C-alpha positions as CSV (number, residue, x, y, z in Angstrom):
1,M,1.9,-28.5,-15.2
2,K,3.1,-25.0,-14.4
3,T,6.3,-23.6,-12.9
4,V,6.5,-20.2,-11.2
5,T,9.7,-18.4,-10.0
6,I,9.2,-16.3,-6.9
7,G,10.2,-12.7,-7.6
8,P,11.1,-9.9,-5.1
9,N,7.4,-8.8,-4.8
10,D,6.3,-12.4,-4.1
11,A,8.9,-13.2,-1.4
12,D,8.2,-13.5,2.4
13,Q,4.6,-14.7,1.8
14,R,3.1,-18.0,3.0
15,L,2.6,-20.5,0.3
16,D,-1.2,-20.6,0.6
17,K,-1.5,-16.8,0.6
18,F,0.6,-16.6,-2.6
19,L,-1.3,-19.3,-4.4
20,T,-4.7,-17.7,-3.4
21,K,-3.7,-14.4,-4.9
22,S,-1.9,-15.8,-8.0
23,F,-4.4,-18.4,-9.0
24,P,-8.0,-17.3,-8.1
25,N,-9.4,-20.1,-10.2
26,L,-7.9,-22.7,-7.9
27,P,-10.3,-23.7,-5.1
28,Q,-8.8,-23.7,-1.7
29,S,-9.9,-27.3,-1.0
30,M,-8.0,-28.3,-4.2
31,M,-5.0,-26.2,-3.2
32,Y,-4.7,-27.8,0.2
33,K,-5.2,-31.3,-1.2
34,S,-2.5,-30.7,-3.9
35,I,0.0,-29.5,-1.3
36,R,-0.7,-32.5,0.9
37,K,-0.4,-34.9,-2.0
38,K,2.8,-33.2,-3.2
39,N,1.2,-32.0,-6.5
40,I,2.6,-28.6,-5.5
41,K,6.3,-28.6,-4.8
42,C,8.8,-25.9,-3.9
43,N,12.3,-26.3,-5.4
44,G,11.4,-29.9,-6.3
45,K,10.6,-30.8,-2.7
46,R,7.5,-31.3,-0.5
47,C,6.2,-28.1,1.0
48,E,3.7,-27.0,3.6
49,I,0.8,-24.6,3.6
50,S,2.8,-22.3,5.9
51,T,6.1,-22.5,3.9
52,R,7.6,-19.0,3.7
53,L,8.6,-18.3,0.1
54,C,12.0,-16.7,-0.7
55,E,13.1,-14.9,-3.8
56,G,14.3,-17.3,-6.4
57,D,12.2,-20.3,-5.2
58,V,10.7,-22.3,-8.0
59,L,7.2,-23.7,-7.5
60,T,6.0,-26.6,-9.6
61,L,2.3,-27.1,-9.9
62,Y,1.1,-30.5,-11.3
63,L,-2.5,-29.3,-11.9
64,K,-4.9,-29.0,-14.8
65,D,-4.6,-25.9,-17.0
66,E,-8.2,-24.8,-16.0
67,F,-6.9,-23.8,-12.6
68,F,-4.4,-21.3,-14.0
69,Q,-5.8,-17.9,-14.8
70,T,-5.1,-16.5,-18.2
71,K,-3.6,-13.0,-18.1
72,P,-6.0,-10.5,-19.6
73,K,-5.2,-9.0,-23.0
74,E,-6.4,-5.6,-21.8
75,Y,-6.0,-4.3,-18.2
76,D,-9.0,-2.5,-16.7
77,F,-6.8,0.0,-15.0
78,L,-5.9,1.4,-18.5
79,K,-9.5,2.6,-18.8
80,A,-8.9,5.0,-15.9
81,P,-7.0,8.3,-16.4
82,D,-3.3,8.3,-15.5
83,K,-3.6,11.8,-13.9
84,L,-2.5,12.1,-10.3
85,N,-1.9,14.9,-7.8
86,I,1.6,13.9,-6.6
87,L,3.1,15.5,-3.5
88,Y,6.1,13.2,-3.4
89,E,7.4,10.2,-5.3
90,D,10.5,7.9,-5.1
91,N,11.3,4.3,-6.0
92,N,9.2,2.9,-3.3
93,L,6.1,5.0,-2.9
94,L,3.8,7.8,-4.0
95,V,2.3,10.5,-1.6
96,L,-0.9,11.6,-3.3
97,D,-3.4,14.4,-2.8
98,K,-6.8,12.8,-3.7
99,K,-9.5,15.3,-4.6
100,P,-13.1,14.8,-3.3
101,G,-15.4,12.9,-5.6
102,L,-12.9,10.2,-6.6
103,I,-13.2,6.7,-5.0
104,V,-10.0,5.1,-3.8
105,H,-11.0,1.5,-4.5
106,P,-13.7,0.1,-6.8
107,D,-17.2,-0.2,-5.3
108,S,-20.7,-1.1,-6.6
109,T,-20.8,2.2,-8.7
110,Y,-17.3,1.6,-10.2
111,H,-16.9,2.7,-13.8
112,F,-13.2,2.0,-14.2
113,D,-12.0,5.1,-12.5
114,S,-10.6,5.0,-9.0
115,L,-7.5,6.2,-7.3
116,I,-5.8,2.8,-7.3
117,A,-6.6,2.3,-11.0
118,R,-5.0,5.7,-11.7
119,V,-1.9,4.7,-9.7
120,Q,-1.5,1.5,-11.7
121,H,-2.1,3.2,-15.0
122,Y,0.4,5.9,-14.1
123,L,3.1,3.4,-13.1
124,Y,2.4,1.1,-16.1
125,K,2.8,4.1,-18.4
126,K,6.1,5.0,-16.6
127,G,7.4,1.5,-17.1
128,E,7.5,0.8,-13.3
129,Y,4.6,-1.7,-13.2
130,H,4.6,-4.8,-15.4
131,P,1.5,-6.8,-14.5
132,E,2.5,-9.6,-16.9
133,A,5.7,-10.1,-14.9
134,E,4.1,-10.2,-11.5
135,N,2.7,-13.3,-9.9
136,S,0.8,-11.9,-7.0
137,F,1.6,-8.2,-6.5
138,A,0.0,-5.0,-7.8
139,P,0.7,-1.4,-6.6
140,A,-1.6,-0.8,-3.6
141,L,-2.9,2.0,-1.4
142,I,-1.8,2.1,2.3
143,N,-4.7,4.2,3.6
144,R,-8.1,5.1,2.3
145,I,-10.5,8.0,2.6
146,D,-14.1,8.4,1.7
147,R,-15.1,9.3,-1.8
148,N,-16.3,12.8,-0.9
149,T,-13.3,13.5,1.5
150,G,-10.1,14.9,0.0
151,G,-6.6,14.4,1.3
152,I,-3.3,12.5,1.4
153,V,-3.2,8.9,0.4
154,L,0.0,6.7,0.3
155,A,0.6,4.2,-2.5
156,A,3.2,1.4,-2.4
157,K,5.2,0.5,-5.5
158,N,6.5,-2.8,-4.2
159,A,5.6,-5.5,-1.8
160,E,8.2,-4.7,0.8
161,T,7.0,-1.1,1.0
162,L,3.4,-2.3,1.3
163,R,4.3,-4.6,4.2
164,I,6.3,-2.0,6.1
165,L,3.8,0.8,5.8
166,N,0.9,-1.5,6.7
167,Q,2.8,-2.3,9.9
168,K,3.5,1.4,10.6
169,V,-0.1,2.3,10.2
170,K,-1.1,-0.5,12.7
171,A,1.6,0.7,15.1
172,R,0.4,4.3,14.7
173,E,3.8,5.5,13.4
174,I,2.3,7.5,10.6
175,R,0.6,10.6,11.9
176,K,-2.3,12.1,9.9
177,L,-4.0,15.5,10.6
178,Y,-7.3,16.7,9.1
179,L,-8.8,20.1,8.6
180,C,-12.5,20.5,8.8
181,V,-15.2,23.2,9.1
182,A,-17.5,22.3,12.0
183,C,-20.9,23.9,12.6
184,G,-21.0,26.2,15.6
185,R,-18.5,27.4,18.2
186,M,-16.7,24.7,20.1
187,E,-17.1,24.7,23.9
188,K,-13.4,24.1,24.3
189,K,-10.5,25.4,22.2
190,A,-8.9,21.9,22.3
191,D,-10.1,18.6,23.6
192,T,-9.9,14.8,23.2
193,L,-13.3,13.3,22.6
194,E,-14.1,9.7,23.6
195,A,-17.1,7.6,22.7
196,Y,-18.3,4.3,21.2
197,L,-19.1,3.7,17.5
198,T,-21.4,1.1,15.9
199,K,-21.4,0.6,12.2
200,N,-24.5,-0.3,10.2
201,E,-23.3,-1.9,6.9
202,K,-26.7,-1.8,5.2
203,Q,-27.1,2.0,5.8
204,N,-23.4,2.7,5.3
205,R,-23.4,4.9,8.3
206,V,-22.2,4.8,11.9
207,Y,-23.8,5.7,15.2
208,I,-22.1,7.2,18.2
209,S,-22.9,6.5,21.9
210,K,-21.4,7.6,25.2
211,K,-21.9,4.1,26.6
212,P,-20.5,0.8,25.4
213,S,-22.8,-1.7,23.7
214,A,-22.5,-5.0,21.9
215,G,-20.3,-4.6,18.8
216,A,-19.4,-1.0,19.5
217,K,-15.8,0.1,19.1
218,T,-14.0,2.7,21.2
219,I,-13.2,5.9,19.4
220,R,-10.9,8.8,20.4
221,T,-10.8,12.1,18.4
222,R,-8.5,15.0,19.2
223,Y,-9.2,18.5,17.9
224,R,-8.0,22.1,18.3
225,V,-9.7,25.2,17.1
226,L,-7.6,27.2,14.6
227,T,-10.0,30.1,14.0
228,E,-13.7,30.9,14.0
229,R,-16.2,32.6,11.8
230,T,-19.9,33.3,12.5
231,G,-21.6,30.0,12.9
232,F,-18.5,27.9,12.0
233,S,-15.2,26.7,13.4
234,L,-12.1,25.6,11.5
235,L,-10.6,22.6,13.3
236,E,-7.4,20.6,13.1
237,V,-8.3,17.0,14.0
238,E,-6.2,14.0,14.7
239,L,-7.7,10.5,14.8
240,L,-6.4,8.5,17.8
241,T,-8.5,5.6,16.5
242,G,-9.3,5.1,12.9
243,R,-12.9,4.1,12.3
244,T,-15.4,4.6,9.5
245,H,-16.7,8.2,9.3
246,Q,-15.2,8.8,12.7
247,I,-14.6,12.6,12.5
248,R,-17.9,13.3,10.8
249,A,-20.0,11.2,13.1
250,H,-18.1,12.0,16.3
251,L,-18.4,15.8,15.9
252,A,-22.0,15.5,14.8
253,S,-22.8,13.6,18.0
254,I,-21.7,16.5,20.2
255,G,-23.7,19.0,18.1
256,H,-21.0,20.2,15.7
257,P,-21.6,18.4,12.3
258,L,-19.3,19.2,9.4
259,A,-20.4,21.9,6.9
260,G,-21.6,20.2,3.7
261,D,-22.1,16.7,5.3
262,G,-25.2,15.3,3.7
263,K,-25.1,12.2,5.9
264,Y,-24.4,13.5,9.4
265,G,-25.0,17.2,8.9
266,K,-27.9,19.6,8.8
267,N,-29.7,20.1,5.5
268,S,-30.7,23.7,6.3
269,V,-27.1,24.7,6.9
270,N,-25.8,22.7,3.9
271,K,-28.3,24.4,1.5
272,K,-27.3,27.8,2.9
273,I,-23.6,27.5,2.3
274,G,-23.8,25.3,-0.8
275,F,-20.7,23.1,-0.2
276,P,-20.6,20.2,-2.7
277,Y,-18.9,17.9,-0.2
278,Q,-18.3,17.6,3.5
279,A,-15.6,20.2,4.5
280,L,-13.0,17.6,5.6
281,Y,-9.5,17.2,4.3
282,S,-6.6,14.9,5.3
283,Y,-4.1,17.7,4.8
284,K,-0.9,16.7,6.7
285,L,1.0,13.4,7.1
286,K,4.2,12.8,9.0
287,F,6.3,9.6,9.4
288,V,7.2,9.2,13.1
289,F,9.0,5.8,13.2
290,T,9.8,4.5,16.6
291,S,11.0,1.1,15.3
292,D,13.0,0.0,12.3
293,A,11.5,0.7,8.9
294,G,13.9,-1.2,6.8
295,I,14.2,0.2,3.3
296,L,12.0,3.1,4.3
297,N,14.1,4.5,7.2
298,Y,14.9,7.5,5.1
299,L,11.3,8.7,5.4
300,N,11.4,9.1,9.2
301,E,10.5,12.6,10.3
302,K,9.5,13.6,6.8
303,E,6.2,15.6,6.6
304,F,3.9,16.3,3.7
305,E,1.1,18.8,3.4
306,A,-1.6,19.3,0.9
307,K,-1.7,23.0,-0.3
308,S,-4.9,23.3,-2.2
309,I,-7.9,22.7,0.2
310,W,-11.1,23.5,-1.6
311,F,-13.2,24.9,1.3
312,L,-10.6,27.2,3.0
313,K,-11.1,30.3,0.8
314,E,-14.8,30.2,1.2
315,F,-14.5,29.7,5.0
316,Y,-12.3,32.7,5.3
317,N,-14.9,34.8,3.5
318,F,-17.4,34.0,6.2
319,P,-18.1,36.9,8.6
320,L,-15.7,37.0,11.6
321,D,-17.1,35.4,14.8
322,K,-17.5,38.2,17.4
323,E,-19.9,36.4,19.6
324,S,-20.8,32.8,20.5
325,S,-23.0,31.5,17.7
326,S,-24.3,28.2,16.5
327,C,-25.9,26.7,13.4
């Protein structure tokens, strides 16, 4: 038997969601059967799969010990550095400037270093994250960017912040702007591009088409030209839809791949300029809440900007663009 008291980071979850996260050794079939047979109770009473948990609720689980995961003696996130580039921090969140080359979440090449592991290590060291005291929550990232793209990433310190910001991302109440160096001179100084994107999971790349097809998703990319150099344009880009590799693939599809992009770019150009990564940076973020944000209302209209963007100095050293040119 085990008893669990619902803490503030566990509240407002469905019972089945909480149990799945808290006890990964418990098969779902066994979980559903135990709820149905009253082997799992809330405050000593029968509960349902959809029961919404409240802070202070006490769950009693009449199950074998083998279904309860033992807390690790050493946490993997402690193997990652605790160094972060912090643009802003308060009791609820971190606004981070991720440098290119660092993955945000573990993948098949994971070697204990990722942005989320650094966040958890940092908060653990500060005494703001106590994994042994948490049933189902761990500090989490709100948005993600590619390994070789740099830029602003938000991290939630508590479950309420995570829930609110996830809703704001879905409602497009968090505005993100990117800087990038595109190959060639844009036909228009500003435009909103529309197309259809299909993702190939095996190849880890996407394909862009002007016509809809089975499985394709609509994409919209807005840009404006900030300045030009011979053969290249510095663009500010806003994603009106957020798809995998959208900026890189969409601009490449109209003949303007990003400088340094080994997947969608031109090898001849990339070798010439020698950029180590695609010249793309999520450099500005603004909270534009149009609905209640609860404990985060104070963030409305706040804007954050990354100051150190690795490719700008080299771009400004390119010769001035006096005539139309292309890569």
